[in-house]
C-alpha angles and dihedrals in degrees: 000000000000121000105237089201100050089122107066124225116261139195113252097177138004121196121188108223101171131020113183133100084338130018122238123195138179114224132197110207133197103222122215090251093057097258125121124235136187118225135170126228132205112204104195099148125233132305142198130219138185136192106209115201134180109219094190097052092028094231136129135195125240130166140210131205140161109284117190095216092048091048092048088054091053093238133138119263116281123241103233140178118250108279143160145169118282115230123173091309122106110263093241091054093043096051091049088055090048093050088054094045098044103033106012086242129149111210128184122174114040124202110211114225109171146315104237140189102226096187111010099169091069114002135075090204120128118185122204109213128207142164123209137187119237137174132217090261089059091070094088101154138026097250116199100154136270113315092214089057094053090228101149092194122187115207116220121192105193135173119263088238089058089048091052092047092050091048094048096043094052092245091123099081099165106096099216090049094049093048091050093047091051092044092053091048091054097042098042109028092155088073087074099046 
């Protein structure tokens, strides 16, 4: 049996059509079957996210904030894990900064979960996912996000039972949050016993 797609697709031309907070390009691809196809590309860099949980008090921290796409869809704010864009900083360092900025939370040891493509048909974004233990004394500031970024973040400390129920009921609609909730349930089932 011959592999019809032995020759990979390739980019013939890339044209930048918008360069602002994100970059949008139009691509012309040479497809494996010899045809050409137009695609669009969102270059929004990479990101990092963490689900902090307190194994003693059986709590976790999620956040919500105004999201343009969610508002445009007329939906309620999403519960999300702490996350942020990844610049030239190491992912572990960057997520610790984000945890402090968004939730006033000091985190130490990170447990790597995955490096995912959240929207591979159109976006270059990769998100490095972690979970991390914390304790009550690690909440050392109010959080709320960076004022200069107009984030308006609300910090939600919820029970792990509520997290599980939200995940299993389909109420967690942010992909990175759902993945991290499921990963924590699989890796640490004793938290729900």
